[in-house]
C-alpha positions in Angstrom: 23.3 6.9 1.0 22.9 4.9 4.2 26.0 3.5 5.9 26.4 -0.3 6.5 25.6 0.2 10.2 22.5 2.2 9.4 21.3 -0.5 6.9 21.8 -3.1 9.6 19.8 -1.1 12.1 16.9 -0.7 9.6 16.9 -4.4 8.9 16.8 -5.1 12.6 13.7 -2.9 12.9 12.1 -4.6 9.9 12.5 -8.0 11.4 11.4 -7.1 14.9 8.9 -4.3 14.8 7.1 -5.7 11.7 6.4 -9.2 12.9 2.7 -8.6 12.4 2.9 -6.8 9.1 1.4 -9.2 6.6 -2.2 -8.0 6.3 -2.7 -5.4 3.5 -4.2 -3.0 4.5 -2.6 -3.4 7.9 -4.5 -3.1 11.2 -2.7 0.2 12.1 -3.7 1.7 8.8 -7.4 1.3 9.5 -8.3 1.3 5.8 -11.3 -0.7 4.7 -10.1 -2.2 1.5 -7.8 -1.8 -1.5 -9.7 -1.2 -4.7 -9.0 -1.7 -8.5 -11.5 -0.9 -11.2 -11.9 -2.6 -14.5 -10.0 -1.1 -17.5 -13.3 0.5 -18.8 -13.9 2.4 -15.6 -14.1 6.2 -15.3 -11.0 7.7 -13.6 -13.4 10.0 -11.7 -14.4 6.9 -9.7 -11.0 7.0 -8.0 -8.6 4.8 -10.0 -6.5 6.4 -12.7 -4.7 3.4 -14.1 -6.6 0.3 -13.0 -3.6 -1.4 -11.5 -2.1 -1.9 -8.0 1.3 -3.3 -7.0 2.1 -4.6 -3.5 5.4 -6.1 -2.3 5.8 -8.9 0.3 9.2 -9.6 1.9 10.1 -13.0 3.5 13.2 -12.9 5.8 16.2 -14.9 4.6 15.9 -17.1 7.8 12.4 -18.3 6.8 12.7 -21.4 4.5 9.2 -23.0 4.8 6.6 -22.4 2.1 4.5 -19.3 2.2 1.0 -18.5 0.8 -0.4 -15.3 -0.5 -4.1 -14.9 0.1 -6.7 -12.6 -1.4 -9.9 -11.7 0.5 -12.9 -11.3 -1.8 -11.0 -11.5 -5.1 -14.1 -11.6 -7.3 -15.9 -8.5 -8.5 -19.5 -8.9 -7.6 -21.5 -8.8 -4.3 -21.9 -6.5 -1.4 -18.2 -5.7 -0.9 -17.6 -4.3 -4.4 -18.7 -1.2 -6.3 -21.3 -1.8 -9.0 -21.5 0.3 -12.1 -24.6 -0.8 -14.0 -24.2 -4.6 -14.2 -21.3 -6.8 -13.0 -19.0 -7.1 -15.9 -15.5 -6.8 -14.5 -12.5 -9.2 -14.7 -9.6 -8.7 -12.3 -6.3 -10.5 -12.6 -4.1 -11.2 -9.5 -0.5 -12.2 -10.4 2.5 -13.1 -8.2 6.0 -12.5 -9.5 9.4 -13.5 -8.2 12.9 -13.9 -9.6 15.5 -11.5 -10.9 14.3 -8.0 -11.5 10.7 -8.6 -10.4 11.0 -6.1 -7.5 14.2 -4.2 -8.1 13.2 -3.1 -11.6 12.4 0.6 -11.4 9.4 0.2 -13.7 7.7 -1.8 -10.9 8.0 1.2 -8.6 6.5 3.8 -11.0 3.0 5.2 -11.0 2.0 4.2 -14.6 2.0 0.9 -16.4 5.1 1.8 -18.5 8.1 -0.4 -19.4 8.8 -3.7 -17.6 6.6 -3.2 -14.5 5.7 -6.9 -14.8 9.3 -8.1 -15.1 10.3 -11.3 -13.3 9.1 -14.9 -13.2 5.3 -15.3 -13.1 4.7 -17.8 -10.2 0.9 -17.8 -10.1 -2.0 -15.9 -11.7 -5.8 -16.1 -11.6 -8.5 -13.9 -13.2 -11.8 -13.4 -11.3 -15.1 -12.2 -12.6 -18.5 -12.2 -10.8 -18.0 -15.5 -9.0 -20.1 -15.8 -5.8 -18.0 -18.7 -4.4 -15.2 -16.2 -3.9 -17.4 -13.5 -2.4 -16.2 -12.5 1.1 -13.9 -15.5 1.3 -10.2 -16.1 0.9 -8.5 -17.4 -2.2 -5.0 -18.8 -1.6 -2.0 -18.8 -3.9 0.7 -21.4 -3.0 2.6 -23.1 -1.7 5.4 -20.8 -2.7 9.1 -21.4 -2.0 10.6 -18.3 -0.4 13.7 -18.6 -2.6 11.5 -18.1 -5.7 11.3 -14.4 -4.7 13.9 -11.9 -5.7 16.7 -11.9 -3.2 17.4 -8.3 -2.1 19.9 -8.0 0.8 18.8 -4.4 1.6 15.3 -5.9 2.3 16.7 -8.7 4.4 15.4 -11.5 2.3 13.3 -12.5 -0.7 10.7 -10.2 -2.1 7.5 -11.0 -4.1 5.5 -8.7 -6.3 1.7 -8.9 -6.4 0.1 -7.1 -9.4 -3.6 -6.5 -9.5 -5.0 -5.4 -12.8 -8.5 -4.6 -13.9 -8.6 -6.3 -17.3 -12.1 -5.4 -18.5 -15.4 -4.0 -17.3 -16.0 -0.9 -15.2 -16.9 -2.0 -11.7 -14.7 -1.5 -8.6 -13.1 -4.6 -7.1 -12.4 -4.2 -3.3 -10.1 -6.8 -1.7 -7.4 -7.4 0.9 -4.1 -9.3 0.9 -2.3 -11.5 3.4 1.0 -13.4 3.5 0.7 -16.6 5.5 2.6 -19.7 6.5 -0.5 -21.8 6.2 -2.9 -22.6 3.4 -6.0 -22.7 5.5 -5.2 -20.1 8.2 -4.1 -16.5 8.5 -0.7 -17.3 10.1 1.9 -14.6 9.7 5.5 -15.1 8.6 7.7 -14.1 11.5 9.7 -11.1 10.4 7.9 -10.7 7.1 6.4 -7.4 5.9 4.6 -5.7 3.1 5.3 -2.4 1.5 4.1 -0.3 -1.5 4.9 2.9 -3.4 1.3 3.9 -4.4 -2.0 3.1 -2.7 -5.4 2.9 -4.3 -7.9 2.5 -1.5 -11.4 2.9 -0.3 -11.9 5.4 2.6 -14.3 4.9 5.5 -17.8 6.3 5.2 -17.9 7.0 8.9 -16.4 10.4 9.7 -15.3 9.1 13.2 -12.8 6.7 11.6 -9.2 7.8 11.1 -7.1 6.1 8.5 -3.3 6.1 8.3 -0.4 5.6 5.8 3.2 5.2 7.1 5.9 6.4 4.7 9.4 5.8 6.0 12.1 8.5 5.9 15.1 6.3 5.4 17.8 8.7 4.3 19.3 11.8 6.0 19.7 13.4 2.5 15.9 13.8 2.3 15.0 17.4 2.9 11.4 17.3 1.9 8.6 15.0 0.7 5.9 15.7 -1.8 2.5 14.2 -1.1 0.3 13.6 -4.1 -3.3 12.5 -4.1 -6.0 11.9 -6.6 -9.8 12.2 -6.6 -10.2 13.0 -2.9 -13.5 14.8 -3.7 -12.4 17.6 -1.4 -13.7 15.5 1.4 -12.0 16.1 4.8 -8.3 16.4 5.7 -4.9 14.8 5.2 -2.6 15.6 8.2 1.0 14.6 8.7 2.1 13.8 12.2 5.5 12.6 13.4 8.0 12.6 16.2 8.7 16.2 15.4 5.3 17.5 14.0 2.1 17.6 16.1 0.0 18.0 13.0 0.4 19.8 9.6 -2.3 20.0 7.0 -1.7 18.7 3.4 -3.6 19.6 0.3 -6.5 17.3 -0.9 -7.7 17.0 -4.4 -11.2 17.6 -5.9 -13.1 15.1 -8.1 -10.9 13.5 -10.8 -8.0 15.8 -10.0 -4.4 15.4 -8.9 -2.9 17.7 -6.3 0.4 17.9 -4.4 1.9 19.6 -1.3 5.3 19.7 0.2 6.4 18.8 3.8 9.8 19.7 5.1 11.6 16.9 6.8 13.1 17.7 10.3 16.3 16.1 11.5 14.4 14.1 14.2 12.4 12.4 11.5 15.3 10.7 9.8 15.0 6.9 10.1 11.4 7.2 11.4 7.9 6.7 10.0 5.6 9.5 9.3 1.9 9.2 10.2 -0.2 10.4 7.3 -3.7 10.7 8.8 -6.8 10.8 6.6 -10.2 11.9 7.9 -13.5 12.6 6.3 -15.5 15.8 6.7 -17.8 15.5 9.7 -20.9 15.8 7.5 -20.2 12.4 6.0 -22.1 13.5 2.8 -19.6 11.9 0.4 -19.7 8.1 0.5 -17.8 5.3 -1.3 -14.8 7.6 -1.8 -11.9 5.8 -3.6 -8.6 7.7 -3.6 -4.9 7.4 -4.6 -2.0 8.6 -2.6 1.8 8.5 -2.9 5.0 10.2 -1.7 8.2 11.4 -3.3 11.5 12.9 -2.0 13.0 16.0 -3.5 14.6 14.0 -6.2 11.3 12.7 -7.4 12.0 9.2 -6.1 9.0 7.4 -4.6 9.1 6.6 -0.9 8.1 3.2 0.5 5.2 3.0 2.8 4.7 0.0 5.1 1.5 -1.7 6.1 2.8 -1.5 9.7 5.0 1.5 10.6 8.7 0.8 11.2 9.5 1.4 14.8 5.8 1.7 15.7 3.3 4.5 15.3 5.3 7.8 15.7 4.5 9.8 18.7 5.1 13.6 18.8 7.9 14.4 21.2 8.0 18.2 21.3 5.9 21.3 21.6 3.5 22.3 18.9 5.0 24.7 16.4 3.1 27.9 15.4 2.0 26.5 12.0 0.8 23.2 13.4 -2.7 22.2 14.4 
C-alpha cells in the first residue's frame, strides 16, 4: 500500500502533469477513435462485450460546472463502421454519486454485477442521425460535486458508460471534459482514466499509438498485458524508464492472448509506454482491438489518457533481450 506521502506526491503529479488530459483518446495516445459495436455485432469485429467505461476526475478545487462532450455520437456516416445497413443504437450515460466509480464491478471487464451503480446524471441514445455526424454533443452543465468524491483521486469522479444496445455496426467516437458548453476548454487539473480500452487502430503503418498504464505500487512485481482480436497485425512493445523496448504477444482474429512483463524498481511510480504499431504491409485495415493490464494479483491497472509524469524516456543501456 502507498504511504500518505506517496499518495500526496501522486496527487501532485495528477494535478500538474495532467492539466491537458481531458480528451479521450488523448493527444499523446495517437489513437484515432474509441469504438463500440451494437449488441448484435460479431465479436470477431473487435468488441467482445459491446460496452466501454471511461472515468473523468474533476479536482476538488474546481467548483464551476463541467460538461462532458461526445464527438460523433451517432452510428452512421463516414466515421463509423457499417455492417450491411445502419441499424445500431448506442447509449451514452454519465453517472456520479456514491459507488459509481469506487464499485469494483465498474472496473471489471464484463458487464457483471453493479457496473452501472451510482446516480444517473444524464443519458442519451443515438441511432443513425446525420445531425450528430462529425459534430459534438454536449452533456451538462454538471455540478462537480455530483461526482463521487474519492480523496485518492484528488476530487470528484464521473463514470461514462457507452453501450451498444442493438444493431451490429461499429460506432466510433471521442470524449472530452470541458468547462464550456460550446468550446473545448479543459478543466485545469482534471484527467481521464480507464481500465480497458476498445479502440480503432490506424490504417497507416507509419503511425505509432500508445497506452500509458501507471505502476503505482512498489508491491507490483509484474504486469500481464491482455489483448483481443489484434489480427496478428504488427507489434505491441513496452518501453519505460528502465526498458528500451520489449515485445509483447498479440492476438489473432477473435482471440484473447496475454503476456507478462517484469516490473523493474526504477519503474515504480512511473508510466509505462505501451506502443502499438501495424505491420509495414498495411494489408489489414479497420482493425478494432481491446487491451488491458493486470498486476500479479489480477487487479486491473489504470491507464491515463495522458501519461503521469510525461512520456517515459529510457534512461539506461539496452538489455540483451530488448529491441
